[in-house]
Structure formats: C-alpha cells, structure tokens
C-alpha positions as CSV (number, residue, x, y, z in Angstrom):
1,M,0.0,0.0,0.0
2,A,2.9,2.4,0.8
3,L,4.4,1.7,-2.6
4,T,1.0,2.3,-4.3
5,V,0.7,5.7,-2.4
6,L,4.2,6.6,-3.5
7,A,3.4,5.7,-7.1
8,R,0.3,7.9,-7.1
9,A,2.3,10.8,-5.5
10,L,4.9,10.5,-8.2
11,S,2.2,10.4,-10.9
12,F,0.7,13.6,-9.5
13,F,4.1,15.4,-9.6
14,S,4.8,14.1,-13.1
15,V,1.7,15.9,-14.3
16,L,2.9,19.1,-12.7
17,L,6.3,18.5,-14.4
18,F,4.4,18.1,-17.7
19,A,2.6,21.4,-17.1
20,R,5.9,23.1,-16.4
21,A,7.5,21.8,-19.6
22,M,4.5,22.4,-21.9
23,S,2.7,25.5,-23.0
24,P,-0.8,25.9,-21.5
25,A,-2.4,25.3,-24.9
26,D,-0.5,22.0,-25.5
27,F,-1.1,20.9,-21.9
28,G,-4.9,21.5,-22.4
29,V,-4.8,19.2,-25.5
30,Y,-2.7,16.7,-23.6
31,G,-5.2,16.6,-20.8
32,F,-8.0,15.9,-23.3
33,L,-6.0,13.1,-24.9
34,Q,-5.5,11.6,-21.4
35,A,-9.3,11.6,-20.9
36,S,-9.8,10.1,-24.3
37,A,-7.3,7.3,-23.4
38,N,-9.2,6.6,-20.1
39,L,-12.5,6.3,-22.1
40,T,-10.9,4.0,-24.6
41,V,-9.5,1.8,-21.8
42,V,-13.0,1.5,-20.2
43,F,-14.3,0.4,-23.6
44,T,-11.6,-2.0,-24.5
45,T,-11.3,-3.7,-21.1
46,F,-15.2,-4.2,-21.0
47,N,-14.9,-3.3,-17.3
48,L,-13.4,-6.7,-16.7
49,P,-11.3,-5.7,-13.7
50,T,-14.3,-6.0,-11.4
51,P,-15.5,-9.5,-12.4
52,I,-11.9,-10.6,-12.6
53,S,-11.5,-9.5,-8.9
54,V,-14.6,-11.3,-7.8
55,I,-13.7,-14.6,-9.7
56,L,-10.0,-14.7,-8.8
57,A,-10.7,-13.8,-5.1
58,R,-13.0,-16.8,-4.8
59,G,-10.6,-19.2,-6.6
60,G,-7.6,-21.2,-5.3
61,G,-3.9,-21.3,-6.1
62,H,-4.2,-24.6,-8.0
63,R,-6.0,-22.7,-10.7
64,L,-3.2,-20.3,-11.4
65,R,-2.0,-21.7,-14.7
66,L,-5.5,-22.1,-16.1
67,E,-6.3,-18.5,-15.0
68,N,-3.1,-17.2,-16.6
69,T,-3.9,-18.8,-19.9
70,I,-7.4,-17.2,-20.1
71,L,-6.1,-13.8,-18.8
72,T,-3.4,-13.8,-21.5
73,A,-6.1,-14.0,-24.2
74,V,-8.0,-11.2,-22.5
75,L,-5.0,-9.0,-22.2
76,L,-4.0,-9.4,-25.9
77,G,-7.5,-8.9,-27.1
78,S,-7.9,-5.7,-25.0
79,M,-4.6,-4.3,-26.2
80,M,-5.4,-4.8,-29.9
81,L,-9.0,-3.4,-29.5
82,G,-7.6,-0.4,-27.6
83,A,-5.2,0.4,-30.5
84,L,-7.9,0.0,-33.1
85,T,-10.5,2.1,-31.1
86,S,-7.9,4.9,-30.5
87,L,-7.1,5.0,-34.2
88,L,-10.8,5.4,-35.2
89,G,-11.2,8.0,-32.5
90,F,-8.8,10.4,-34.3
91,F,-11.0,10.3,-37.4
92,F,-14.5,10.4,-36.0
93,A,-14.6,11.7,-32.4
94,F,-11.8,14.2,-31.7
95,P,-12.0,17.9,-32.5
96,S,-9.3,19.3,-34.8
97,I,-6.0,18.2,-33.2
98,S,-2.8,18.2,-35.1
99,I,-0.2,15.9,-33.5
100,G,1.1,14.1,-36.6
101,L,1.4,10.5,-37.4
102,N,4.2,10.0,-34.8
103,G,1.9,11.4,-32.1
104,V,-1.0,9.2,-33.1
105,M,1.3,6.1,-32.9
106,W,2.4,7.0,-29.4
107,F,-1.3,7.6,-28.4
108,L,-2.1,4.1,-29.6
109,V,0.8,2.7,-27.5
110,F,-0.5,4.6,-24.5
111,T,-4.1,3.3,-24.7
112,S,-3.1,-0.3,-25.4
113,M,-0.5,-0.5,-22.6
114,S,-2.9,1.2,-20.2
115,S,-5.3,-1.7,-20.8
116,L,-2.5,-4.1,-20.0
117,Q,-1.6,-2.4,-16.8
118,L,-5.2,-2.0,-15.6
119,L,-6.1,-5.7,-16.2
120,S,-2.9,-7.2,-14.9
121,G,-2.9,-5.0,-11.8
122,A,-6.6,-5.9,-11.0
123,A,-5.8,-9.6,-11.3
124,L,-2.7,-9.3,-9.0
125,V,-4.8,-7.5,-6.4
126,A,-7.6,-10.1,-6.6
127,R,-5.0,-12.8,-5.9
128,G,-3.9,-11.0,-2.8
129,E,-0.6,-9.8,-4.4
130,R,-1.0,-6.1,-3.6
131,L,2.7,-5.5,-3.3
132,R,3.5,-7.0,-6.7
133,S,0.7,-5.0,-8.3
134,A,2.2,-1.7,-7.1
135,V,5.7,-2.4,-8.4
136,G,4.7,-1.9,-12.1
137,I,3.0,1.4,-11.5
138,L,5.8,2.6,-9.3
139,A,8.5,1.7,-11.9
140,G,6.7,3.6,-14.6
141,S,6.1,6.7,-12.4
142,V,9.7,6.8,-11.2
143,A,11.1,6.6,-14.8
144,L,8.7,9.3,-16.0
145,C,9.5,11.7,-13.2
146,I,13.3,11.3,-13.6
147,T,12.9,11.9,-17.4
148,L,10.7,15.0,-16.9
149,A,13.0,16.5,-14.3
150,L,15.8,16.5,-16.9
151,V,13.9,18.2,-19.7
152,Q,13.1,22.0,-20.0
153,S,10.4,22.0,-22.7
154,L,8.1,19.4,-24.4
155,S,6.0,19.5,-27.5
156,L,2.6,17.7,-27.5
157,A,4.0,14.7,-29.5
158,Q,7.0,14.4,-27.2
159,A,4.8,14.4,-24.1
160,L,2.7,11.6,-25.6
161,R,5.8,9.6,-26.3
162,L,7.0,9.9,-22.7
163,G,3.6,9.1,-21.3
164,A,3.3,6.0,-23.5
165,L,6.8,4.7,-22.7
166,S,6.2,5.1,-18.9
167,V,2.9,3.2,-19.1
168,A,4.4,0.5,-21.3
169,F,7.3,0.0,-18.8
170,G,4.9,-0.4,-15.9
171,G,2.4,-2.5,-17.9
172,I,5.1,-5.0,-19.1
173,I,6.3,-5.4,-15.5
174,S,2.8,-6.0,-14.1
175,G,2.0,-8.4,-17.0
176,A,5.2,-10.4,-16.4
177,M,4.5,-10.7,-12.7
178,L,0.9,-11.8,-13.4
179,L,2.0,-14.5,-15.8
180,S,5.1,-15.7,-13.8
181,G,3.1,-18.7,-12.6
182,G,3.2,-20.2,-16.1
183,L,0.6,-21.1,-18.7
184,H,-1.5,-24.2,-19.5
185,K,-0.3,-26.1,-22.5
186,D,-3.5,-28.1,-23.0
187,F,-5.7,-25.5,-24.6
188,R,-8.6,-28.0,-24.9
189,H,-8.6,-28.2,-21.1
190,V,-8.6,-24.4,-21.0
191,G,-11.6,-24.3,-23.3
192,S,-13.6,-27.0,-21.4
193,S,-12.9,-25.3,-18.0
194,L,-14.1,-22.0,-19.3
195,V,-17.3,-23.5,-20.7
196,S,-17.8,-25.3,-17.4
197,F,-17.5,-22.1,-15.5
198,L,-19.9,-20.2,-17.8
199,K,-22.5,-23.0,-17.5
200,R,-22.1,-23.0,-13.7
201,S,-22.3,-19.2,-12.9
202,G,-21.9,-17.6,-16.3
203,K,-25.4,-16.1,-16.6
204,T,-25.0,-14.0,-13.4
205,I,-21.4,-13.0,-14.2
206,F,-22.3,-12.2,-17.8
207,L,-25.2,-10.0,-16.9
208,F,-23.2,-8.2,-14.2
209,S,-20.3,-7.6,-16.6
210,V,-22.6,-6.2,-19.3
211,L,-24.3,-3.8,-16.9
212,S,-21.0,-2.8,-15.3
213,F,-19.5,-2.2,-18.7
214,C,-22.5,0.0,-19.8
215,T,-22.3,1.9,-16.6
216,S,-18.7,2.8,-16.8
217,L,-18.8,3.5,-20.5
218,A,-21.8,5.8,-20.2
219,F,-20.4,7.8,-17.4
220,Q,-16.9,8.1,-18.8
221,S,-18.4,9.1,-22.1
222,G,-20.3,11.9,-20.4
223,L,-17.1,13.2,-18.7
224,W,-15.2,12.9,-22.0
225,L,-17.9,14.8,-23.9
226,L,-17.9,17.5,-21.3
227,Q,-14.1,18.0,-21.7
228,R,-14.3,17.8,-25.4
229,Q,-17.0,20.6,-25.5
230,L,-14.9,22.7,-23.2
231,L,-11.9,22.3,-25.5
232,A,-13.9,23.1,-28.6
233,H,-15.8,26.2,-27.1
234,G,-13.6,27.5,-24.3
235,G,-10.3,26.8,-26.0
236,A,-7.1,24.9,-25.0
237,V,-6.2,27.3,-22.1
238,E,-9.6,26.6,-20.4
239,G,-8.9,22.9,-21.2
240,A,-5.6,23.2,-19.4
241,V,-7.3,24.5,-16.2
242,F,-9.7,21.6,-16.4
243,A,-6.8,19.2,-16.9
244,L,-5.0,20.6,-13.8
245,G,-8.2,20.1,-11.8
246,N,-8.3,16.6,-13.1
247,Q,-5.0,15.8,-11.4
248,F,-6.3,16.8,-8.0
249,Y,-9.5,14.8,-8.8
250,N,-7.4,11.8,-9.7
251,V,-5.3,12.1,-6.4
252,V,-8.5,11.9,-4.3
253,L,-9.9,9.2,-6.6
254,F,-6.8,7.1,-6.0
255,L,-7.9,6.4,-2.4
256,P,-10.8,4.2,-3.6
257,G,-8.2,2.5,-5.8
258,I,-6.3,1.5,-2.7
259,F,-9.0,0.2,-0.4
260,A,-11.8,-0.8,-2.9
261,P,-10.0,-3.9,-4.3
262,L,-9.2,-5.0,-0.7
263,L,-12.8,-4.4,0.4
264,L,-14.1,-6.2,-2.7
265,R,-11.8,-9.2,-1.9
266,R,-13.0,-9.2,1.7
267,L,-16.7,-9.0,0.8
268,S,-16.3,-11.6,-1.9
269,I,-15.0,-14.1,0.6
270,V,-17.6,-13.2,3.3
271,R,-20.8,-14.6,1.7
272,V,-23.3,-13.8,4.5
273,E,-25.1,-10.5,3.7
274,R,-25.4,-9.4,7.3
275,E,-21.7,-9.7,7.8
276,Q,-21.1,-7.9,4.5
277,I,-23.4,-5.0,5.6
278,G,-21.4,-4.8,8.9
279,E,-18.1,-4.5,7.1
280,L,-19.6,-2.0,4.7
281,L,-21.1,0.3,7.4
282,R,-17.6,0.6,8.9
283,A,-15.9,1.3,5.6
284,G,-18.7,3.6,4.3
285,G,-18.8,5.7,7.5
286,A,-15.0,6.1,7.4
287,A,-15.1,7.1,3.7
288,I,-17.8,9.7,4.1
289,C,-16.0,11.3,7.1
290,V,-12.7,11.4,5.2
291,A,-14.3,12.8,2.1
292,A,-16.1,15.6,3.9
293,L,-13.1,16.5,6.1
294,G,-10.7,16.3,3.2
295,T,-12.7,18.7,1.1
296,V,-13.0,21.3,3.9
297,I,-9.3,21.1,4.6
298,F,-8.4,21.5,0.9
299,A,-10.7,24.5,0.6
300,E,-8.7,26.2,3.4
301,V,-5.2,25.3,2.2
302,G,-6.0,25.7,-1.5
303,P,-4.2,29.1,-1.9
304,F,-1.0,27.5,-0.6
305,I,-1.3,24.6,-3.0
306,L,-1.5,27.0,-5.9
307,L,2.1,27.9,-5.2
308,M,3.1,24.4,-6.6
309,L,1.7,25.3,-10.0
310,P,3.9,26.9,-12.7
311,E,3.5,30.7,-12.9
312,K,2.1,30.6,-16.5
313,Y,-1.1,28.9,-15.1
314,R,-3.2,31.7,-13.5
315,V,-5.6,29.5,-11.6
316,G,-7.7,30.4,-8.6
317,P,-8.6,28.0,-5.8
318,E,-12.2,27.4,-7.0
319,P,-11.4,25.1,-9.9
320,L,-9.1,22.9,-7.8
321,T,-11.5,22.8,-4.9
322,L,-14.3,21.7,-7.2
323,A,-12.1,19.0,-8.6
324,V,-11.3,17.7,-5.1
325,A,-15.0,17.8,-4.1
326,A,-16.0,15.7,-7.1
327,G,-13.3,13.2,-6.2
328,A,-14.4,13.2,-2.5
329,I,-18.0,12.3,-3.6
330,M,-16.6,9.3,-5.5
331,L,-14.6,8.3,-2.5
332,A,-17.7,8.4,-0.3
333,K,-19.6,6.3,-2.9
334,A,-16.9,3.7,-3.4
335,P,-17.7,1.3,-0.4
336,F,-21.4,1.2,-1.4
337,S,-20.5,0.4,-5.0
338,V,-18.2,-2.3,-3.8
339,F,-21.0,-3.9,-1.8
340,F,-23.1,-4.4,-4.9
341,Q,-20.0,-5.6,-6.9
342,A,-19.4,-8.3,-4.3
343,R,-22.9,-9.4,-4.6
344,V,-22.5,-9.5,-8.4
345,S,-25.2,-6.9,-8.9
346,A,-24.8,-3.8,-11.1
347,S,-28.4,-2.5,-11.3
348,A,-27.9,0.3,-8.7
349,E,-24.8,1.6,-10.4
350,F,-26.4,1.3,-13.8
351,F,-29.4,3.5,-13.0
352,A,-27.2,5.9,-11.1
353,S,-24.9,6.2,-14.0
354,L,-27.7,6.8,-16.4
355,A,-29.0,9.7,-14.3
356,A,-25.5,11.3,-13.9
357,T,-24.6,10.8,-17.6
358,A,-27.8,12.5,-18.7
359,I,-26.8,15.5,-16.6
360,L,-23.3,15.6,-18.1
361,V,-24.6,15.2,-21.7
362,L,-27.3,17.9,-21.4
363,G,-24.9,20.3,-19.6
364,A,-22.2,19.7,-22.3
365,F,-24.5,21.4,-24.9
366,V,-25.2,24.5,-22.7
367,P,-22.8,27.2,-24.0
368,A,-22.7,29.0,-20.6
369,V,-21.4,25.8,-19.0
370,V,-18.7,24.8,-21.5
371,M,-17.2,28.3,-22.1
372,D,-15.0,28.1,-19.0
373,A,-13.5,25.4,-16.8
374,V,-15.3,26.5,-13.6
375,G,-18.7,26.0,-15.1
376,S,-17.7,22.6,-16.4
377,L,-16.3,21.6,-13.0
378,W,-19.5,22.6,-11.2
379,L,-21.5,20.4,-13.6
380,R,-19.2,17.5,-12.8
381,V,-19.7,17.9,-9.1
382,F,-23.5,17.9,-9.5
383,A,-23.3,14.8,-11.7
384,H,-21.1,13.0,-9.1
385,F,-23.5,13.9,-6.3
386,V,-26.4,12.4,-8.2
387,L,-24.4,9.3,-8.8
388,F,-23.7,9.0,-5.1
389,A,-27.2,9.8,-4.0
390,V,-28.8,7.0,-6.1
391,V,-26.3,4.3,-5.1
392,F,-26.5,5.2,-1.4
393,G,-30.3,5.3,-1.6
394,V,-30.5,1.8,-3.1
395,F,-28.2,0.5,-0.4
396,V,-30.3,2.0,2.4
397,A,-33.4,0.4,0.8
398,R,-31.6,-2.9,0.6
399,W,-30.3,-2.6,4.2
400,R,-33.8,-1.9,5.5
401,F,-35.3,-4.8,3.6
402,S,-32.6,-7.1,5.0
403,S,-33.2,-5.9,8.5
404,T,-36.9,-6.4,8.2
405,K,-36.4,-9.9,6.8
406,L,-34.2,-10.9,9.7
407,S,-36.7,-9.5,12.2
C-alpha cells in the first residue's frame, strides 16, 4: 500500500512537471487526450477488472496456470482493441487536433498498454498480491519523473511519447508478474474449463459484466464529452485549467483505488449478507467522514497549494476545490458500490450512471457551462452527487429490507 501511495504521488508530480515543460495550450490538449485514453481503456477492457477481482478472489492457487492462460487472451484482445479504437477516434470523435502520425502512434501505445496495466494490476490484487501490483505502477512513475526532471520543454508529441513509454514500462512489469506462474499447454482443457464455469455461474457474471461495462462506459463518455466541448468552445487554455483540476481529482480518486479492491476481496470471501453490511457500514462511514473532512481542509489550504503550479497557469482556488469535491464524492460512494459488486449486482450503479450521464450530456451542450472550466467543473460535481445519492439510496433500501427480513 505504501508503494502504491508513493506511485500515485509521483504520478501527480509528473503531471505538474508536464505542465511546467509544456505550453498551456499544449497541456490542455494533452489533458483531453488523457481523458480520451481513459475512455478508450474503459471500452476495450469491458470493465473486466471488477468481475476478474470477484472470480479470482474466490478461486484457489491450484487454478493459477489455467487462469493465466485465459487472462493472456483477455490482455492481448484488450490491447489490440484499444489500439484500433484509438485510431478510429482520431478520425471520428476528436476535435481538430494536429499531432502528426508520430503522435498518433504513441497515443495508440499509451491506450493499449494502459489496458494491459489495468487488467494485470486488478488480477494481481484479486489474488492478494497487492505488493506486486504496485511495483509496475511505481516503476513507470519513477522513470517518468526522472525523465521529466531533466527536460526543459516538451511538445505535445514528445509528451505523448514519454507518457506512452512510462505506461508501457509499468504495464510490461505487471504483466510479467501476473504470468510468472506459467501457462496451461493443453488448450482443450482451458476451453472446457471456461465452458464449465460459464455454465455454472456464467449467466450471473455475464449480466453483471454487461451492466457494469455499460455503466462505466456511459459515465466516462459523459465526462469525455464535457471535456471535449470545453476544449472546442472554451479553448485549449480553459482545457488546461480543467486538466489541472483533473490531477487533484485523480489524487483523491486514487484512495478508492487503494481500499476498494481490498474491500471487494473481503466482501467476496464473506458470503453472508449481514456480515457484508457490517463490514460496509464501517468502511462507508469512514469514507464519508474522510471525504467531507478532506474537502474542507483542501478549501482552506488551496491558496498555498496553488504555489506548486507553474506561474504561467493563473488558476484560482475554486477550480481545484471543485475537482477535489468531485473526487471526494466518488470516495464516499466507493464502499457502497463495492457492496453491490461483491454481490455481483450492477443494477444500482447502472441506473445511477444513467442519471449522472444525462446531466453531463445535457450540460455539455449548454454554452454557458462549457465556455469556461469552472462551469464545467460545477457540472461534474453535481453529476457525481447524483451518482452517489442514487447508489446510497438503493443501499439504504436494501439494508432496511434485509433488517426487516431478519426480524
């Protein structure tokens, strides 16, 4: 966990180093391309990290080689689909961005290797190998920070190359650790085992995976559309302010990335709903308190944090505070989402995502909202609050029903 926290801290500082070395306009476009890569990864991984975590957490060590063989096919398929989707995105979905063929190639590498890192890291955590999952991310972050500290200026294409190489470095390490247990050589046995699993519990897992995938894709699409509209209407400089806010948002959002897989593993092992609810109430109460307290503290110390930013970015405390608030809402929501994930249920998250996505999409076409970064950030906070409110409300209804049933 300490290594993972260190990796996230280095990732945060690497973005500040990117901002220092790039012009505000180039950094705004780079931030949009990062958001585009995140959306592509959600699409190409089909939100498999969650079902992978549930399945592998319930499995045993004797299944390691079989699991590795199946995961290898998933990883390769996700990487190839990520590259293809990214290529199509440049022709159909992006506003006018000129980064050249070389930049496009490095963007393809960035998206495909991000898929590798995400899936392999989720599988390692599910197996209880948290330490090994952090090594790949840490290695990529360290290499990136050292390189950025040595350069004075970067073009957009050069920034994409550095980002792609660092993600590739970390992804290859994580993938190698995941597959270190070897592969099955009898592929007929792999096929029959997979078919047997799908017959046994495939219907539930399949429905959960489809709903989870639609949920993540819809919400990430709404966030991507909002940032795209801001870049198109407000300009690259406003996009840079939004991109800076995103980094503070990602720092807060990293906290669920630490405890959510551990909580998911715990709840997947504990099958009794009453015990699951008890675990969740402790985790959920702590998350809500930390989220509220953290937002208040950041609002007070925000002006001092602004001193960390390069002088060419004239940003007030409001955009950064709004970004942290959105991340804090997601932190508060995370334990309740994990509860439904552990029970292989995605309906609550699905309907919450539809409501939040509708808000993002409608707001993205309001000129007053997408002309400046602050308006866009306020819209994102509101959408995140709706997401939390729906998931929390469904959990409370489920809790009351469970308590009544026990009585």
